[in-house]
N, C-alpha and C positions, 0 to 999 in steps of 0.2 A: 604485474604483481604475482601472477601464478608462477612465472619463471624464476623470480627471485625469492619465492617462498613466503611472501608477506600477505597474500590474498586471504588466507584463512584467519589470521589475526585481525586484519582490517575488517573483514566481514563480521567476525565475531563481536568486535567492539561496537559496530553499528547495530547489530541485532540485539545486543544487551541494552542499548539506549532506546531503540525503537520498540522493542518488546512485541513482536508480531504474535497474533493469536495462533497462526500456523504459517508455515512457509514451505514451498516446494520448489526445488531447483530444477530447471529445465532448459531446453534449447528454445530460443525465440528468434525467428528470422535469421537463422544461421549463426547466432551469437549466444554466449552464455546468458541465461536469464533466470528469473524467479517469479513465482506468483506468491504474493504475501497478503494475508488478511490482517489489517490493522484497524483498531477502533480509534477514529479521530473525532473528538467531541465537537469541534467547530472548525471552520475553514482556516482559522489562524494557526491550527496545529499542523497544517500541511508542510510548511517549511522545516519543522523539526523532524519530519519523516523523510522528506525528499533531499534536503541539503547534505546530510551525511553521505548519501549515495553519489550526489553530484561531485562534492568536494574530494571525497576519499577515493572513489572508484571511477570517476569520470563517466558515470552511468547515465543512461536515459531512464526516466521514470514515467509511468502512465498510471493514472488513477481512475478507478471505476467506483461509482457510488453504489452501495448495496444496503439493503435493510433486512432486518429479521422479520418474521411473521408478526411479532408484536409491534414493531415499528409501522408496518403496513396497516395493521388494524387501527393504530392511533393516528393515521395520516389524514383522516377526514375525507377519504376517497369518495364516499357517498355524496357528501355535500358538493364536492368538486364536480361530480358527474351531473348532479341536479342543476348546478349553475351553468354548465356548458353543454347541455343537451341540445 
């Protein structure tokens, strides 16, 4: 896609649909890569983020779960700690 000049348009279309909060392009394991932050409200939203990359770019995708400080405060961590002491 890079050689034939279509990578930019294809990537742009995906990013318009996925709407990442932020994205950084980088090298990963010797290949083109990116680190992207996306808010996915439920697990059922994962295919809408991953499939465009699979189908359009034949890309590999890895997901990492992250939370804001507010999410952490609402997690009930204290109760979990008491239960599993």
